[in-house]
C-alpha positions, 0 to 999 in steps of 0.5 A: 500500500504505497511506501508507508512511513507509519513505523518511522513516525511512531518511533519519532513520536516515542522519542518526543514523548519520552522527553517529557517522561521521567524514568528511574535509573535503568540498565542504560546507566549501568552500560554508560558507567562501564563505558565512561569509567574505564581506567587506564593501566589499572588506575584512574588519573586522581583519587577524586576520579577514583572515588567518583567511579567507585561511588557510581559503581556502588550506587548502580550496584555494578558487581563486575567493575574494573579491578583498581584496588591494588593501585588505588590502595597504594595511592591511598596509603602513600597519601595518608602516611605522607608527613606533608599532606594536602587537606583535599588529597587526604579527604579524597583518599579517605573517601576511596578507603571507605569503599575499598577498605585498604590496609590502614591501622588505627594508629595511622587514623589516630595520627591523621585525626590529631593533625586534622583537629590542629588544622581546624584551628587554622581554617580560613575558608569554607573548603578548609572546614569542608575537607577537615570536618569531612575527613574526621567524619570519614575516620569516624566511620572507618575506625570507631575506636579513634577519638574524632570528637570536636570539643569546640563544635559550637565555635566551628559551627558558628564559623561555618554559619558566619559565611552564610548569606541572607538568600540561603547561599554561602560564601567560600571565605570572609574575604569573598563577598560573592555567594554560591549555591554550590558552596551552600551545599558543601556548607550544609554537608560540613555542618552535618559533619560538625553535628555528628562529631560534636562531643556535646549537643549543638545549640538548637538556636543555631540549627534553627538558623540553618533550617531557615537558610535551607528554606530560603535556599529552596525558595530561590529554585528555578522551575520548568513548566513540567514541574522540574526544579533545579538550582542554578549557579551564578558565581564564577571564580577561582573554583570554576563555573558549577553547572546546575547539575553539580550545584543541585547535586551539592545542595541535595547532598547537603540537605539530606546529610543535615536532616539525617544528623540533626534529626530535625523535621525540615518541613520541605515541600514534597513538590520541590523534592519531587521536582529536584528528582525529576531534574536529575532523571530528566538529564537522561544519561550524561555524556561524561563521568563527572556529570554521571557521578553528580546525577547518581550521587544526588539520586542516591541521597534522595533515595536514602534520606529521612526528609522525603523519598520521591516516587516517580510515575512513568509509562513503559511506552507513551504510544498506545495503538487503537488497532492493537487495543493496547492497554495503558500501563503505569509504573511507580518506583523510587528514583533508583528503580526500587519497588514502591510501597502499597499504593494505587494510581488514579486516572483523574482527567484526560485533556485533549491536545489543543483544548483546555477542557478536560474529561473527568474520569477518576478511575483506579488503575488495576494493579498487576503484582506479577509485573508490578504495573498499574493497568487501564484495561481499555481506553474511554470510548471517546478517545480517538487517534490524537495526542492527550494529556493524562492527569494521574495521581498516586494514592498511598494506602498506608497513612504513615507512608505519606510522611516518608514519600513525596508523590507531588500531587497530580502528574500530567503525562503526554501520550499519543493514541495511534490508529488506522486512518481511512483514506476515501474518495481519492481523485485526481482530475484535469479541469477546464479553466473557464468553466471548471468542467472535468476534462479528465478524472481518475480514481487514485489507487492507494495501493500504488500499483496503478499510476496515471498519465495526465496532460494539460496546458496552461489554461487548465487546472489540476485537482486532487481531493481525498477524505481522511476519517479517524477510527471513530469516524471523525474528520482527521487532519494530519500534520503533513499533507503535501503535493509535489510536482517534479519536472524532468529537469529535477526542479521541484514544486511543493504545495500544501493540501488544504482541508475542509472538514473531512475533505482535503482538496487542492486545485493548481491553476497552471495559468497563475503558476507559469512563472513559478514553473519557470515556463518549463513544459514537459513531464512532471511526476506527481507525488502525494505525502500524508503523515502524522504522528498518530497515523499508523498508515502514513504514506508517500505515494507516486500518483503518476505524471502530467504532461504540461504544455506551457507557453514560451517564456518572455525575454525577462522571465526568471530562469529555473535555478541550477540544480545541485550536482549529485557528488556520486555522479561526479566522484562516484565509480565510473561505468566499466569500459569493455574492450574487445581485443583483436583476434590473434594472427595465424601462427607460422608452422612449427618447423619454421619456428625451430629453424629460426631458434637454431639460427639464433643460437648458432652465434652463441655456439660459435662464441663458445667454440671461439673461447675454447679455440683461444684457450680461455682460462682464469689465470688473470682472475683477481685474487685480492678480496675487493677486486675479486668481489667486483669481478664476481659481481661483474660476471653475475650482472652479465648473466642477469642481463642475459637472463632478462633477455630470456625473460623478455622473450618468454613473458615480460613486456617491453616497459618492464624489461627496459626499466629493469635493464636500466637499473642493471646497466648502471650497476654493471657499468660501475662494477665493470669499470672497477674490474677493468681498472684493476686489470689495467693496473695489473697489466701496467705493473707487469710491463714496468717490471 
């Protein structure tokens, strides 16, 4: 049935829909992690990259990861035991050790803890506190017997809090007036560490101030129309530009860490927690290892926090076929794909594309425990082929789960309902320009097996009409309906087919189109294209051709533009050249050929007999090593020349023989000159003696 493009358009529709659907972490992330996080020679370039890779593997649950423990642990031990350590390097080394469990004894940890407490007294920036407090917190988790408690935790807490700003963001130091969203995230994480290391309880008023800072920080989040929230970074300084992904990740990690250690109820709005989760999932699969770490680290913090765990509502596919009677399927999981608690999904409303009116459904979807999916057995009867927006709501069965999980209220998801569109009353005709009478009319064969040959002049019109009907019998208007006429010189003309209700019609008045057609008479191919994202039988159909007889162009008429030259015709393979060789001449008798061979060999036989007659000997052959070598090469070259002549007679062509003879001749002249020069010198010595 023509060249149907339904599969291609449905696939494109799927890609478009998926952009608006947030799906939990899947195996695609695991494949990307193994591809992006590939160590070179058994190790990564730095401890920071090593930790990010190990953390990514751990969050994704990848068991078969690269074996980097030997070299990574060596780097950790060297960094930790170094008498002169950098806080940042020590912090990264302890993070790596927390995952790999390298061989470090408690004495080493105790020495590090003592030095970190001393460095805390000289801290002058937020990063100094972040690395020092973070390192002590890591030691606490790796060596429980080591004393890491902070006696002056209140003063450290106040020093970090003093760098906060009125909008909830933080400064990196007291000398820097600019505030940063990323700095706010690491400040909150540092304060969480101070609380966990404090030897006595932190002043509650200080914790209340930080809670207020968190509220102000989240008041400044950016929002997209789809309910996605993110935090942007406006500060660009020596620490570099932080992307919205890294800034949002740092804030999420800081907030969840502070909520865990302070045991405070932060009263964070669930829609913002869910919106941040949607932002990280909306990134898809990042293209570099660092962004992948920020994404997964933030999602893991949201998955395992005591503030509010977001639940993600998604569809396995956003394309539902009326022809196949597909079911609407809905999945509900956490951000990392874990199972959700006991709940139900309600279909509240259905919005038709381009309309603000909604149909109220309020129907519970049936839960399939075997596949962990919520199903709507059948779509409402009034749903025709088209684009719809579904309003879905998650309802938790256990009231206590409402304090743990964030559902975000109603979730709107766009779907495409596809179907087979009926094409009827397709006709193509040539009309008389004056009276509009039909001169030639043909019913279009949509199977593409039959084409039509029409003819017209500039005083006539071409009419094409057809009807499109949806599966429910309604008028259907596709996104694309084009008629293309292509001249035999490859000049193309494309026209949009208009519609009125179910009927689509286009009339081409050739009298008004002669200039557009550049007065080009001749054969025009006719092609009709009808397609839509929800049309399962979109088609590209060759209807036939029309022979146009247009008037001669005036002197100043526009000429048709030159058509681009196909590179394949210029640079592609040329046509094969077939050559018929001349039939070989008739050969002479065998006896004549043998007689000629004997005559050719006769001088050579005479030459040998002459040598014997002259009693040729080797008495004068050089005995010294160098002259003897040149003499041997001289005779070998003569033999090679004779052999070359023989090969020329048997199989070589003239060009190959001359080229080889040129090289041999030059070498023969050289060794011959040396040989003859030696013989002349020897003869002169004998005469003088």
